[in-house]
N, C-alpha and C positions, 0 to 999 in steps of 0.2 A: 583648276590650278594649283590651289595654293593649297588643300590636302594633299595631292602628289609629292608638293612639296616638301611639307610636314612631316609625309610617312617615310621621307629620302633623308631627310636629318635624325629621324626616329630612329631609323635601320643604321643609322655612322655611328650615333652615341653606344647604342646597344651594339655595335662589333665593336667599337672603341671601349666601353665595358671589358667586355670578355677578354680581348689582349692584356687588357690593363690589370685584369684576376687572374691570369695565364701566365702572364711576365711574376709578376708579385709572388704566385706561388713558387716560380723558378728562381726568383731569388732568394726566398729566402732559405728555401729547402737546401742552399749556398753558402747559407749565414751572411747575406748581404742585406740592402736596404733599396730598396724602391725610389729613387730621387725623384718622379716627379707625379704630382697630385692624380688623379683620374678626374678632378672638375677644371685642371690647370688645361688636360688636354681636351679634353670635350665644349668646352667653354674660349678654346684657345690666348687662356692667359699667358701671355710673357710677361716678366715684368722690363720696365721699362731701362733702359738703357741711362746711364746715370751723366753721360758725357754731354757735351756741348755740338751742339751742328758740325761747326770746325772741327774738334777732335776727333770728329768721325772720319769723314771727312779725310783730313791729312792721316787717319790709321787708315782707310782703303785705299790712298794713293802710295802710300808706303809697302802697302804687302801687294798692291796688284805691280808693285817696282818703277814707278814713273818718276819722275822727275819735272815739277813743277818752277818755274821760275818766276 
């Protein structure tokens, strides 16, 4: 079973790489730059939000249009 899961993950990485390269060529042909790195895409690296939990909660409440007393 572990082999199957490993092969699925490998296939996902291969597909992601092909999409990344095609997007890279697309942007370069138009004189633009790619903003996301392939490694970040494959390994799900996301930049940490520097805000505190309270700041994030207030932002979500504000965007949702909720009023909390």
